[in-house]
C-alpha positions as CSV (number, residue, x, y, z in Angstrom):
1,M,0.0,0.0,0.0
2,A,1.3,3.4,-0.9
3,N,0.5,6.6,0.9
4,V,1.0,9.5,-1.4
5,C,0.9,13.0,0.1
6,R,0.6,16.1,-2.0
7,S,2.7,19.2,-1.3
8,R,0.4,21.4,-3.4
9,T,-3.3,21.7,-3.8
10,A,-3.3,21.1,-7.6
11,P,-4.8,17.7,-8.6
12,W,-2.4,15.0,-9.8
13,K,-2.4,14.0,-13.4
14,A,-3.4,10.4,-14.0
15,A,0.1,9.5,-15.3
16,E,1.7,10.9,-12.1
17,V,-0.6,8.9,-9.9
18,T,0.0,5.7,-11.9
19,F,3.7,6.2,-11.7
20,L,3.7,6.8,-7.9
21,L,1.5,3.8,-7.3
22,S,3.6,1.6,-9.6
23,L,6.6,2.4,-7.3
24,S,4.8,0.9,-4.3
25,L,4.7,-2.7,-5.8
26,P,8.5,-3.1,-6.3
27,V,9.3,-1.6,-2.9
28,A,6.8,-4.0,-1.2
29,A,8.3,-6.9,-3.1
30,L,11.8,-6.0,-2.0
31,L,10.7,-5.8,1.7
32,L,8.9,-9.2,1.4
33,A,11.9,-10.7,-0.3
34,E,14.2,-9.6,2.6
35,E,11.9,-11.2,5.2
36,S,11.7,-14.3,3.1
37,K,15.5,-14.4,2.8
38,Q,15.9,-14.3,6.5
39,G,13.4,-17.1,7.0
40,L,15.2,-19.2,4.4
41,Q,18.6,-18.6,6.1
42,K,17.2,-19.8,9.4
43,E,15.8,-22.9,7.7
44,V,19.2,-23.6,6.0
45,E,20.9,-23.3,9.4
46,R,18.4,-25.7,11.0
47,L,18.8,-28.3,8.3
48,T,22.6,-28.0,8.3
49,Q,22.6,-28.8,12.1
50,L,20.1,-31.7,11.5
51,L,22.4,-33.1,8.8
52,A,25.5,-32.8,11.0
53,K,23.7,-34.7,13.8
54,R,22.6,-37.4,11.3
55,K,26.1,-37.8,10.0
56,L,27.4,-38.3,13.6
57,V,24.9,-41.1,14.2
58,E,25.7,-42.7,10.8
59,R,29.4,-42.6,11.6
60,A,28.9,-44.1,15.1
61,K,26.7,-46.8,13.6
62,G,29.6,-47.7,11.2
63,L,32.0,-47.9,14.1
64,L,29.7,-50.2,16.1
65,Q,29.1,-52.4,13.0
66,E,32.8,-52.8,12.6
67,R,33.5,-53.4,16.3
68,F,30.7,-55.9,17.0
69,E,30.3,-57.3,13.5
70,C,26.6,-56.5,13.5
71,S,24.1,-55.2,10.9
72,E,23.3,-51.5,10.4
73,E,19.9,-52.1,12.0
74,E,21.4,-53.7,15.1
75,A,23.9,-50.9,15.5
76,Y,21.0,-48.4,15.2
77,L,18.9,-50.2,17.7
78,Y,21.9,-50.4,20.1
79,L,22.4,-46.6,19.8
80,R,18.7,-45.9,20.4
81,R,18.5,-48.2,23.4
82,A,21.7,-46.8,24.9
83,S,20.5,-43.3,24.3
84,R,17.3,-44.0,26.2
85,R,19.0,-45.8,29.0
86,R,21.5,-43.0,29.5
87,R,18.9,-40.2,28.8
88,T,21.4,-38.8,26.4
89,P,20.5,-37.6,22.9
90,M,21.6,-40.0,20.1
91,P,24.0,-37.4,18.5
92,D,25.7,-36.8,21.9
93,L,26.2,-40.5,22.4
94,A,27.4,-40.9,18.8
95,Q,29.9,-38.2,19.4
96,Q,31.2,-40.0,22.5
97,I,31.6,-43.2,20.5
98,I,33.4,-41.4,17.7
99,Q,35.8,-39.7,20.1
100,G,36.5,-43.0,21.8
101,T,35.4,-41.7,25.1
102,E,35.4,-44.4,27.7
103,I,31.7,-45.5,27.8
104,D,30.3,-48.9,28.6
105,L,29.8,-50.4,25.2
106,A,28.3,-53.8,25.9
107,E,27.8,-55.9,22.7
108,P,24.4,-55.2,21.2
109,A,21.9,-57.9,21.8
110,R,21.3,-59.5,18.4
111,H,17.7,-60.7,19.1
112,A,16.5,-58.2,21.7
113,G,13.2,-56.5,20.9
């Protein structure tokens, strides 16, 4: 929306009014684009963090598979159960496994439900 104020009492010509009103659309579009850009940047940051966490879990699963000679699903289930038991988020537990922090890593139960 454009608010056009006159500095003189003479009426505006139709071409002048049209020109002034046409300026309001690009300005509004620029303002909306800036808001949208900021929202997109936040979304990119959120997704980047989510991907980083997922990569940690995947890497820890690979290490568990190698260490215990188990399947990917068994390694994932182990991580999930250990995360619940310790009340630790899976990415944090995965980071500890990757860093080799001394944590109790009992062999994953192969047939546990």
